[in-house]
C-alpha positions in Angstrom: 0.0 0.0 0.0 1.4 3.4 -1.0 2.4 5.8 1.8 3.2 9.5 1.3 6.9 10.2 1.5 6.4 13.6 3.2 3.6 15.2 5.1 1.3 17.6 3.1 2.0 21.1 4.2 -0.7 23.5 5.5 -0.3 25.6 2.4 -0.8 22.7 0.0 -3.8 21.4 2.0 -5.5 24.8 2.1 -4.8 25.5 -1.6 -6.6 22.2 -2.4 -9.6 23.1 -0.2 -10.1 26.7 -1.5 -13.2 25.7 -3.4 -14.8 24.0 -0.4 -16.6 26.9 1.2 -20.1 27.9 2.0 -22.0 30.1 -0.4 -24.8 32.5 0.3 -28.1 31.1 -0.8 -30.4 32.7 -3.3 -32.8 35.4 -2.0 -35.9 36.9 -3.6 -38.3 39.6 -2.4 -41.8 38.9 -1.1 -44.4 40.4 -3.6 -46.7 41.5 -0.7 -44.3 43.1 1.8 -40.9 43.3 0.0 -39.1 41.3 2.7 -36.1 39.2 1.6 -37.0 35.5 1.6 -35.7 32.2 0.2 -37.3 31.1 -3.0 -40.4 28.7 -2.9 -41.0 29.4 0.8 -43.7 31.3 2.7 -42.8 34.8 3.9 -42.2 34.8 7.7 -43.1 38.5 8.0 -46.6 38.5 6.3 -47.3 34.8 6.0 -48.1 34.8 2.3 -47.0 32.3 -0.4 -48.1 32.8 -4.0 -50.8 35.3 -3.1 -52.3 32.9 -0.5 -52.1 33.4 3.2 -50.7 30.2 4.6 -49.5 31.4 8.0 -51.7 33.5 10.2 -49.8 36.6 11.5 -50.9 39.2 14.1 -51.7 42.6 12.6 -50.0 44.3 15.7 -46.5 43.7 14.2 
């Protein structure tokens, strides 16, 4: 079984892993209130999804 002759340095290891990072997910704006939300999800501020209220929200907020 092959064994590495030398240890991989921190620099080489980090250069190999540069593309393995988290990305910011896509955001869209709610058509009712304009709040930034993830696509295909109900708005947490107003409770609407595709012009239908799916979450009841208090009007006090």
